[in-house]
N, C-alpha and C positions, 0 to 999 in steps of 0.2 A: 504493500500500499504506500502510495507516496505521501510525503508529508502536506498539510494543508496549507492554502496559499500563503496563510499568516505565518506559520511555521517556516515555511521556504524563504519568505521575505526577511524573517528575523536571521535565519542561518546565512543569509547572502550579507547581512550587515555585521554579523560577528566578525571580530579580530580572531585569526587562528595563529597558534596552537590555542585549543582550548578545552579544560577539562569538562568532564560532566557537570561538576559544582560550579565552572564557570557560566555554562550553559544555563543553567538553573537559577543563578543568582541574576543574570542579565535579563533571562524570561520573566522571572518576578518583577524587575524593575522595569521593565517593557510592557508589563500587564498581559500577557499571552494568556490566551484562554486555559482553562483548567486542562481539557483535554492534551492541548499541546504540551503543557508542563509535564503532565502524566508520561507522556511520549518520551520526553527527554528524560525523566527520572529512571525509565526503565533501560537506558542505555548503560553499557558496561561503565566502571569508573575508570576510566583513561584519558588520555590525553589525543584530541584529535586533531590533525594538521589542516585541514580542510574541509570544506561544506561537504565534499563529495563522500568524504569519510561517515560523516554523522548521518547522511541521507542513506548510505549502505548500512551503516548501523541501525538506523531505526527500520529499515524493511527488513533486516536480519529478526529484530527484536518484535516485528508483527508477525514473522513467520512462528517464531517460539511461542508467542501468546496463543498462536490460532492451537497450537498442539498442548499448551501448559497454561492455562489462564491463571495462574499465581499472580497476586497483586505485586506491583513495585513496592521495595522495601520502604517501610515507613520514615526510615531516616532520611532517605534520598526526597521523599516527598514533603518532610519536614523544612528540608533546606530550599525549599522553592518559596 
């Protein structure tokens, strides 16, 4: 699944490299919708060097959620 247009614009405006926590902090600061914040919270806790890397990770996370609908860790959501 492709990111929402809002999330895609947000990712285009981010400075990279960016960690998941960087993405979550900036998403909260920019007022992204909760669905986009939850998508970012589901990313692996690592550094992403470019927007395409985040988009690929989001697509992978979607595939994993389709097979295992376990919610994102509460700590990641609290950071947002």
